[in-house]
C-alpha positions in Angstrom: -5.3 -4.2 -15.2 -6.5 -7.0 -17.5 -7.8 -4.5 -20.0 -4.5 -2.6 -19.9 -2.5 -5.7 -20.5 -4.9 -7.0 -23.2 -6.0 -10.1 -21.3 -9.4 -11.5 -20.4 -10.3 -10.9 -16.8 -10.8 -14.6 -16.1 -7.4 -15.5 -17.6 -5.5 -12.9 -15.6 -7.4 -13.9 -12.4 -6.5 -17.5 -12.9 -2.8 -16.6 -13.5 -2.7 -14.6 -10.3 -4.2 -17.5 -8.4 -1.8 -20.0 -9.8 1.4 -17.8 -9.6 0.8 -16.0 -6.3 -1.5 -18.6 -4.6 -3.8 -15.7 -4.0 -6.2 -13.4 -5.8 -5.3 -10.1 -7.3 -6.9 -8.0 -4.6 -5.0 -9.9 -1.9 -1.7 -9.4 -3.7 -2.5 -5.7 -4.2 -3.5 -5.2 -0.5 -0.4 -6.9 0.7 1.7 -4.6 -1.5 -0.2 -1.6 -0.1 0.3 -2.7 3.5 4.0 -3.2 2.9 4.2 0.3 1.5 2.3 1.6 4.5 4.7 0.0 6.9 7.6 1.8 5.1 5.7 5.1 5.4 5.1 4.4 9.1 8.8 4.1 9.8 9.3 7.8 9.3 6.9 8.5 12.2 5.9 11.8 10.6 2.6 11.0 8.8 -0.8 10.4 10.1 -2.5 7.0 9.5 -5.0 8.6 7.2 -2.3 10.1 5.0 -0.4 6.8 5.0 -3.6 5.0 4.0 -4.2 7.4 1.0 -0.5 7.4 -0.1 -0.5 3.6 0.0 -3.4 3.4 -2.4 -6.4 2.7 -0.1 -9.5 4.6 -1.1 -10.5 5.3 2.5 -9.3 4.9 6.1 -12.0 2.4 6.6 -10.7 0.1 3.8 -7.2 0.6 5.1 -8.2 -0.4 8.7 -10.2 -3.4 7.4 -7.4 -4.8 5.2 -4.8 -4.1 7.9 -6.6 -6.1 10.5 -7.2 -8.9 8.1 -3.5 -9.3 7.2 -1.7 -8.0 10.2 -4.0 -9.2 13.0 -3.7 -5.9 14.9 -4.8 -2.3 14.6 -2.7 0.0 12.3 -1.9 2.2 15.3 -0.4 -0.7 17.2 1.9 -1.5 14.3 2.9 2.1 13.9 3.8 2.3 17.6 5.8 -0.9 17.4 7.7 0.2 14.3 8.5 3.7 15.5 9.2 2.7 19.1 6.5 5.1 20.5 4.9 4.1 23.7 
């Protein structure tokens, strides 16, 4: 992203830390998780498909990020959002 915008990596990283009070990867993962939640609401897609469509490179990275930010398994969140028992 820094290269695309024409900035030094350290400058852009510092900007993210100051502006968002978080690093670039944290901000990106939060956006991806918010997107995944929206996809979960339809109740029609598998978690692996939701993970890929949200920009995660693997189901493993999706699960790891989800548990870090949401403090529960993705399947638990999906059930809660869709009302499935």
